N, C-alpha and C positions, 0 to 999 in steps of 0.2 A: 482705403488702400487696396490695390489689386493684388490678390494672392494667386500664385501659380500652383497648380496641382503638383504634389510631390509625394514620394514614398519615404522621405527623410525629414519630415517637418519637425519631428521630435528633436533631431540633432540641431536644427536651426534654433529651436527654443532654448536648448541647453547652451548654445553658443551665445545667445543673448544674455542668459543668466551669468555665464562666465565673464562676459564683458562688464556686467554690473559688479561682480565680485572683485574684478581687477580694480575698478575705480574705488570700491569700498575700502580695500586694503591699501590702495595708494593714498587715500585721504587719511587713513589712520596711521600710516607709516611716515607721513610727512613730518610729524612732530619729532620722531626719533632721529631722523637725519638732520633736522634743523636744531636739535638739542644743543650741540656745542655752541652754536651762534646765539640761541635764545638764552642760554645760561649767562652769557655775558651781557646781552642787550637788556634782559629783564632782571638781572642781578639775583639769580637764584642758585642754590646749592643742589647737590645730589638728593638731599633730603626733601627739598621742596619739589624737585623734579619727580621724585618717587611719589609724592602726594598727588601731583598732577596726573601721572599715569594711573595711579590708584583710583582717582575719581573717574577717569575714563572707564576703567574696568568695572567700577561700581555701576556706572550708567549702562554699560553693555550687559551687566548681570540682570537687567530688567527685560531680557529677551523673552521670558514667558508672556509679558504683556504684548510684545510684538507678535509672537507666535500665536497667541490666542486671538488677537485681532485679525490676523491672516486667516485663521480657521473660520472666523465668524463673518468677516466682510469680504473674503475672497482675495485672491492674489493680486489681481490687476490694480485695483485702487489702493490696496494696502501698500504694495511695493512702491507705487508711484509717490504716495504721500510721504512715506518714510524717507525715500531717497531725495525728494525735493527738500525736505527739512534738513537732512544731513549736509546737502550741498550748500544751503544758505548758511548753516552754522560754520562750516569749514571756511567760507569766505569771511565770516565775521571774526575769525581768528586774527585777521590782519588789523583789527581795531583794538586788540588787547594791548593795554599800556603797562600792565604789570602781571606778575605770575599768578596772582589771585584771580584776575579776570580770565586768564588763560585756563586756569583750573576749572572754573565753572563752565566755560565753553566746551572743554573736553568732556566734562560729565554729560552735558546735554547731547554732544555728538555721539558719545558712546551709546546712549539710549537709542538714538535714531539709527545708528549703524548696526544695532543688534538685530535688525530685520534680515540681514544677509543669509545667515545660516538656516534659520527656520524657513525662510522663503525659498532658498535653493533646494532644500530637502523636500519641501512640499511639491515643488515642480517635478522633481525626480520621481516622487511617489505617484503622481498623477499621470505623468507623461511616458513612463518607462515600465516595461515588464520587469519582473523580478530578476531575470537573467542579465539585464543590462543596467541595473541600478548602480552596481559598483563602479562600472566604467563612467556612467553619467555623473555620479557623485565625485569621482576622481577628476573629471574634466572641469566641473564648476569650481572644485576646490583648488585647481591649478590657479584660478584667479587670485586666490590669497597670496600665493607665491609670486605670481607675475606682478601684482600690484606692489608688493613689498620689494621686488627686484627693481622695478622702474623708479621707485622713490629716490634711491641714492643719486643716480645721475640727474634726474629731473630737478630735485630739490637743490642739489649742489649748483646746477646751472642757474636756477632762479636766484639763488642767494648771491652767487658770484657776479652775475650780470645785472641783477636788479636789487632785491632785498628779500629777507625772509618772509615778509608779508605777501610777496608775489607768489610764493610757493603755495600758500593756502588758498589764494584766490584762484589760481589755475586749477587746482584739484577740485575746488568747490564748483567751478563752472562745468567741469567734466561730469560731475555727479548730476547736476541739473539737466544737462543735455541728455544723459542716459535715462533720466526719469521720464522725459517726454518721449523718447524712443520706445521705452517700455509701454507707456500708455497707448502709443500709436500702433504697436506691433503685437502685443500679447493678447492671446485668446486662450480659453480653456480647451481641452481636447474635445469637449462636446460642442463647442461653438466655432472652432477654427475652420475657416472656409477652405483652406488649402489641404486639410487632412483628408486623405482618401479613405474610403470605407475599408480597404485592405489594411492600411496602417492602423486605423482605429481598432479593427478587429484584432490585429496583432498585439497591440498594447493591452486590450481588454483580456485577451487569452492568457497573457502572462501575469495577470494580477491575481494574488491570492484572494480567494473568495471570502475567507474569514477576516481579511484585513480591508475589505471594501468600506468605503465611507458610509457612515450612518447619518440619519437626520438629527440625532442627539448631539447637542453641543459637547465638546470635550470637557471632562471634569478633572481639573488639576488634582483634587483630593484623591480621586480614584486612581489616577496615574501614580501618585506618590505611594500608594499602597502596593504597587506592583514591583516585584523583585527585579524584573527585566529593566525597569526604569533605572534603578540604582546600579544595576550591572553595566549600564551605559554611562550614567552620570558620574559615578566615582572614578572610573578610569579617565574620563575627560577632565575631572577636577585635578587629577594627578598629572595629566599630560600637558595641559595648556600653559603652565608656567614656562615651558621651553619656548613656545611661540612668542609669548609676551617678552621673554628675554631677548630673542632675536630681533623683534620688531622695535622695541623701545630702548633696549640697553646695549645692543651690539655696536651702534655708532659711537656711543660714549666709551665703551670698553676699548674699541680700536683707537680712539683719540687719546684717552687718558692713560691706558696701560701699554698699548702697543705703539704710541707716538704717531699715529696717522693724522695727517691734516685733512681738510675737507676734500681736496682733490684725490687723495689716496682712498678716502672712504667711498668716493664716487666710483673709483676704479675697482675696488675689491668688496665693498659692502653688499653688493648685489649677488655675489657668488653663492652664498648659502641658500638663497631663494631659488636659484636655478636648480640646485640639488633638491630643494623641496618640490619643485615641479616634477622632477623625475620620480620622487616618492609618491606623488599623487597618482601617477600612472602605474608605478610598480605595485602598489597595494592591490588594486583591482586585478592586475595581471597575476599576481601570486595567488589571490583567492581563486581565480579560474583554474590555475595549474593544480592547486591542491584539490579542488572539486573533481577534476578529471581523474585524480588518483583514487576517487571513491569516497571522499569526505563529504559530509553534508555542508550546506551553505553556511550555517552558523558556526560549525567547527572550522571551516576554512577561514572564516573571518577571525575567529579566535587565534588560530595558528599564525595568521598574518600579523595580527596585533603583537603576538608574542615575539615574532621575528624582529619587528621594529623595535620592541623594548630591549632586546638583546643588543642590537646595533647602537642604541642610545648610550650604552655604557662608554662608548668612545669619548663622549663629552667630558668625562672625568679628567682627562689628560690635557684639556685646553690650557689651563693655567700653568701647568708644569713644563710645557715645551717652550724652548727659548726662541725658536724661529717663529716670527709672527705669521709667516705663510703656512707653516705647519699647523698653527692654531686655527687659521682660517679653514684649512682642509678638514680639521676635526669638527669645526662648526658646520661645515657643509655636510659631513656625515650625519651629524645630529639633526640637521634640517631634513635630510632625506629620510632618516629613520622616523622622525616625528610625523611627517606627512604620510608615510606609509601606514603607521598605526592610527593616526588621527582620522584620515578619510575612511578607514575601515570601521572604526567604532561609531563615527557619525552616521554612516550609511545604515547601521544596524537598526536605527529607529524605524526606518521604513520596512524592515524585515519583521518587526515584532509588534507594531502598533497599526491601528486602522488609519486609513488615509485622512479621515476627518480629525485625527489626533496628532498626526505627524508633526505639524508645525508647532503645536503646543508642547509636545514631548521634546522636540529639538530645542525650543526656547528654554524649557526648564533645565535640560541637560547643559545648554549653553550657559545658564546661570551658574551651575556648578563649575563648569570649565573656567569661567571668568572670575569666579571667586578664588579659585586656585591661583590664577594669574595675578589677581589683585593682592592677595596675601604675600605672594612671592615678590612682587614689585615693591610693596611697602617695606618688606624686609631688606631688599637690596638697597633701597633709598636710605634706610636708617643705619645699615651696618657696613656697607661696602667701603666707606671711608676708613673704618677701623679694621675690618677683617679681610678686605680685598674680595675678589670674585671667586677665588678657589673653592670656598665652602658651598657656594651656590651651584657651581658646575658639578661638584661631587653629588649634591642632592639630585640634580637633574638626571644624573647618570643612573640612579637607582630607583626612582619612584615609579617609572613606567613598568618595571618588573612586578611591583606590587599591583599596579593596575591590571596587568595581564593575569595575575593570579585571581583577582577579583572577577574579571571577565569570565573566567572558567567556572568560578564558584557560583556566581549569581545568575547568569543569563540562562534561561530555559525557554526554548521555543514553545509557543502556546499549543501548537498541533504539529503533526508530521508534515502538514501541507506547507508550513512556513519554511521547511527545509528543502523546498523544491529547487529547481534550477535557478541560478542567479549569479 
């Protein structure tokens, strides 16, 4: 491939990662939008659907395996193989003849798709100086919102004009195409032929020396002993049930509680994810503003997380408002708040750990995050028929405040150097 010289290669790399994240979340969001149709076609209840989403979350909890492999075998081949596999599994969903087969496929897909977060964060840690990591992390995390935003109209179109199987085939093909694009285009900063010496020096100059990659393989046990890991992992455990609810349960909530049909879900179900996109950009912006007022990088990230947690309180009122469009507006606020705090705490792994550990740390913290989403999804599946959604919205409105308190209590920068510009 002919590469042209450029001073902005790193932004092209993050654009490539963002495209992959869009497809990752498009494939995982397909199930949620298709859920009302699948529940009829495959004869399943909310309890069985909760089991299916729970098995997906269990699969994605194995992120440490994906993260460790990325740290060991490097990004290029690791991302290619994982993406190729999740694309093939997504297409195989079309062959599921009952909910049990669908559940197993979702579990395997969850494992393969778990590469997205540790892979994206590893790219950010290697390709960006500390001062740009927040923005770069926000940009690739926009992919989560965009993918989830595209799912309602795309899946509804596929179901209305073809069938639910077509929706999974289309998203699977997109994943396979991106896998080969990644294999063809990606190089590390040391190997990329289009990277100028000026840009390479700029990236290197903004890397914290004490967080430089080492030749030693990352040790999960050593990471588990560090309070900074738990300072990231526990807030993510508490935060991710919000995202799981939006992706997997929002279409069912709109259909069963608010009376939306598939066309109305296609028209309105994507709006919270537009708000989430804005949250991905607002988080890094707010960190930069707070830093300019004199706060350190870590404190700016903690304050931003706290601001997002305060905004999350609005979701408590979703079940009590009578107007369905007011409920959607509150869900948009929750999505904005969640991505504001989520992209902030995810990025902190690259502020606190060595480059050679970042993917492993991100994967292990992702396990905690998806465990929270798993437990919450199983609870919704088991109890929503008797309790309704109100108790779950109430819980979502408060648990991020606890996460913010723990972020302040547990996270400690290793050295003053980690509090540099960023």
